[in-house]
Residue, then its C-alpha position, 0 to 999 in steps of 0.5 A: m500500500t502506498p501512503v495515500q492508499w493507507r490513508v484512504a483505507l484507514t479513513a474509509e474504515g473509520v480508523p482514528f490515526t496519526e502519522f509518526p514523522g517520517w513514516t512514509e520513508r521509513g522501512r528496512d528495504d535498503a538496509t536488508g536489500k530485500v523489497f517489501g512485498p508482495v504482501n499476503g496478510v496482516l500479522n498482529h502482535h502485542t508489545a509486551g510493554t507500554n508507551s512503545l511508540a519510539t521503540i517501534a518506530v525509531n529505537g528498535r530493540p537490542g539486535l533488532p533495528p527499527p521499524l518494528a511494525h507498520a503501525y502501533l496501537p496504544k490503549p486510547g485507540v488512536l493508531a500511529l502509522v510508523a513505516d511504509g516499507r519492510a519492518n522487523h516485526a514477523g521474523l520467520a513464519a512457518k510455511n504451513s501457517f503462511d500458506a494457510i493465511v494466503a489461502e485464507k484457510p484455518i491456520p495450523k500450528p506452526d511447523k518448523n519442518s514445513g519450512s519458513v518464510d521471512g514474514n517481514d517481507v510478506l506481512y503487514g505488522l501491527e503492534v498493539e500495546s499490551l503487557g500480554d500477561g492475561v491481565d492487561v485488558y484491551p480497552r474498547a477503543q483500542y480493540d475497535t481500532w484494532v478490528r477496523f485496522n485489519a478490516a481496512i487492509c483486508r478490504h483494500h486488498q480484497w482479502g477475507a478475515g483469514s488473511c489476519a493472524g497473530h504472531l503465535e499462529t506463525s512464529v517458528e522462533g518462539k515469539 
């Protein structure tokens, strides 16, 4: 999706969003020598932390340069677009899981023996603020934006809900 397509799709789906400075030029394509796309789905993550926008967009984590997703969704529910190019969000996805996403079939348990796909090349990434501890709840506004974000991308690409997954459903790296 181009920056214009992102804006149109999110607006049409009623997603409240902001644009983190430089998001339209941010990505890892040049650094990795890999081109982002063609894209085949959306991978949803939780941050395992709070106030993670700067980490996701510009700081990264030790051993993992930014951007760490295409968008960040904090508790208040206003999405921040952080990257338009390849992002370090997915790592290796099990081929059996990835194939199911592409085919919009039920996603099987990730199987390392099926091979792997670099999910950073072929999946949009969303980081949703949550500690991921089973106690930290997703407020209604955050959850609503989360659903609308996934719907906006699917509608743009003419995909169904089967093109959306969580990291647990794809990772062969224990993420």
